[in-house]
C-alpha positions as CSV (number, residue, x, y, z in Angstrom):
1,M,129.4,106.4,181.8
2,K,131.1,103.3,183.1
3,W,131.6,100.2,180.8
4,T,131.5,97.4,183.3
5,G,130.9,93.0,182.3
6,I,127.0,92.2,182.6
7,G,126.0,91.4,186.3
8,G,123.9,91.8,188.8
9,W,122.6,89.9,192.2
10,S,122.5,86.3,193.2
11,E,119.0,85.4,194.7
12,V,118.5,83.0,198.0
13,G,119.1,80.2,197.2
14,E,120.6,80.7,193.6
15,S,124.1,79.6,193.2
16,L,126.2,81.9,191.3
17,E,126.4,80.3,187.8
18,D,122.5,80.5,187.9
19,A,122.4,84.0,188.8
20,V,125.3,84.3,186.0
21,V,123.0,82.6,183.8
22,R,119.6,84.3,184.7
23,E,121.4,88.4,185.1
24,I,122.7,87.5,181.6
25,A,119.6,86.4,179.7
26,E,117.7,89.5,181.5
27,E,119.8,91.8,180.4
28,T,120.8,90.8,177.0
29,Y,120.0,88.8,174.3
30,I,122.8,86.1,174.6
31,E,122.1,83.0,176.3
32,V,125.1,80.9,178.2
33,N,124.9,77.7,179.8
34,K,126.0,77.5,183.1
35,N,128.2,74.5,182.3
36,D,129.7,77.0,180.1
37,L,131.0,79.1,183.0
38,R,134.6,79.4,184.9
39,K,135.0,81.5,187.7
40,V,137.9,83.5,187.1
41,A,138.0,86.1,190.0
42,E,137.2,87.0,193.1
43,I,137.4,90.9,193.8
44,G,136.4,92.3,197.4
45,T,135.5,91.2,200.5
46,L,132.8,89.4,202.0
47,E,132.2,91.9,204.7
48,T,131.8,94.6,202.5
49,F,131.2,93.1,198.6
50,Q,133.0,90.7,196.6
51,L,132.3,90.6,193.0
52,N,133.0,87.1,191.6
53,V,133.7,86.8,187.9
54,F,132.6,84.4,185.9
55,M,134.0,83.9,181.7
56,A,131.7,82.2,179.0
57,Y,133.3,79.8,176.7
58,K,130.6,79.6,174.7
59,W,126.9,81.4,174.1
60,S,124.9,82.1,171.8
61,G,122.5,84.8,170.4
62,K,123.3,88.6,170.0
63,I,124.9,90.9,171.9
64,K,122.1,94.1,172.4
65,P,120.6,95.0,175.6
66,K,117.3,93.7,176.6
67,E,116.7,95.7,179.9
68,P,116.4,99.5,179.9
69,S,118.8,100.2,182.6
70,V,121.3,98.2,179.5
71,K,122.2,101.2,177.5
72,E,124.7,99.9,175.3
73,L,126.9,96.4,175.0
74,K,130.0,97.1,173.0
75,W,132.8,94.1,172.2
76,F,136.4,95.8,172.7
77,P,139.7,94.3,171.3
78,V,141.7,93.1,174.3
79,N,144.5,95.5,174.0
80,K,141.8,98.1,173.8
81,L,140.0,98.3,176.7
82,P,138.9,101.2,178.2
83,F,140.2,101.6,181.6
84,P,139.9,105.2,182.1
85,Q,136.0,104.4,181.6
86,M,136.1,101.5,183.8
87,H,135.7,100.9,187.4
88,P,138.3,101.8,189.7
89,G,141.3,98.6,189.7
90,S,140.1,97.1,186.7
91,D,143.2,98.1,185.0
92,K,145.0,95.8,188.4
93,W,143.2,92.6,187.6
94,L,141.3,92.0,184.1
95,P,144.6,92.0,182.3
96,K,145.5,88.9,184.3
97,V,142.5,87.5,184.1
98,L,142.1,87.8,180.5
99,E,145.9,85.9,180.2
100,G,143.8,83.3,182.1
101,K,144.5,83.7,185.3
102,L,142.4,82.9,188.4
103,L,142.6,85.5,190.9
104,K,141.5,86.1,194.7
105,S,141.9,89.8,196.5
106,T,142.0,90.3,200.2
107,G,142.1,94.0,200.3
108,D,144.5,95.9,198.3
109,Q,146.3,92.4,197.5
110,I,145.3,90.3,194.9
111,T,146.9,86.7,194.4
112,E,146.7,84.5,191.7
113,V,145.3,81.5,192.8
114,E,145.0,77.6,191.0
115,K,141.2,76.9,191.7
116,F,138.2,78.3,193.6
117,D,136.5,76.2,196.5
């Protein structure tokens, strides 16, 4: 089993923020307003795969699975994230995002940015 954030794919014509709100509502009992989201990272390349990472600064509801494919949801202390049980590379960018940095990767290079277009 790998630990990862709540996520999924955006639908045709759907904004990334709307997709985040929808995916969270489909998979959990947490409710998020898209105005409370902040994009914090773009990891990967558009040619293969791009992971757009958002953080929610306000939410309501309970952290429990709604969708059968979600086996377990759990909060981890920031200083005890289970990197060995997370997707490869998470240890390279996630600590920086949690420090408040905005990140964009191009290949193996991760750079800090001031904002996203």
